[in-house]
C-alpha positions, 0 to 999 in steps of 0.5 A: 534526522536521516530516514532509515530504510530497510532494503530486503533482497536476496542478491548480495550485489544488489543489496550492498549496491542499493545501500551504498547509493541510498546512504550516498543520498542521505539515508542510513540503511538496513539490509536483509536477505531473508523475510526472516532476517528483515522482520527480526530487524524491523521488531528490534529497529523499525525502518521509515520505509522498507524496499521488499524484494517478491522473489524471497527464499523461505518466506517471499515477499508476500508473505512478508508484506502481510505480516508487515500490515498486521503488526507494524504500520510501515510503508513498503515498495515492492521490487518485482524482477519480471513485467509478468509477476507485476501482472499476477500481484494485481489479482492478489491481496497486496497492501504495497505503497509503490512498486518497482520493475527490475531492472530500474534505475536508481533515480526512478527507485529514489524518486518513489522512496521520496514520494513514499515518504513525503506521503507518509509524513504528511499523512502523519502532519494532518489529522485523519476526518473524524465524521463517521460513516454509516452507509447501508451494511457499512459503518465506517469510523475515522477515530478508531480506524475500524470498519463494520459490515453487517455489525461485523469487523472487516480487517483492512490495511490504512490504505485500504481504509482510507480508499474506502473512506474517500470513495463512501464519503461521496456515495453515488459519485464517480471520483476519478482515478487521478483524483482517488490516487491524489487523495488516498496517496498524495499529490506527490505520488510518482508511481503507477496506476496499477497500485490503485487497481490492485488496492480496489481489488484487495478492498473487493476481496474484503467487503463483497460478497462476490468481487468478481461482480461487485455491489459496493465499489463500481468501476466507471470504465475510463473514469474511475470509480463509485460507492455504492451503499447496499441496505440491510 
């Protein structure tokens, strides 16, 4: 079955060209020039993956991503026009599966799309671990896909949940950056490690009292990260 890709970009030429080339490569496509139109398409006929430009008129890509995450479980690849824009993303609440900086080669975007779709399919084929984790003030339940901190619910995206669960399964142990990417994004990941850094930042924003001085998720410089339970 053809995979359905939704392309969201206000550049008419790029949108038409990308749709044409993706269809030549065996995908079915829909297109939208605004986030509002994209959300209407998702509601009517949810795609397998969304290619989403950040700099949209009206509702921008960041706000659209929050709506997609809050209501749909869809993988998203961001398109960003400037490297500077990407640097700014590192401190924002992002949850995209990958990003591509404009201008880009079609082959690069195709590789990213195929890799994200493989990871998504792999996640559907293999059940999540069922071991509930109680680690200090955090309770992580993979069956219900919920997290509580101090008895209060913490809302995480699917990728953030997988990242926290992976780290919390080995408390006090350093998990390398490469291992985290492989375990959470899958061995077929072909993006850049900044995607991991973004998710670590976002996760810290949600579970740390002071994200700039984390107590739960610690950076081991040049190696990776480790999870330290904080007793109640």
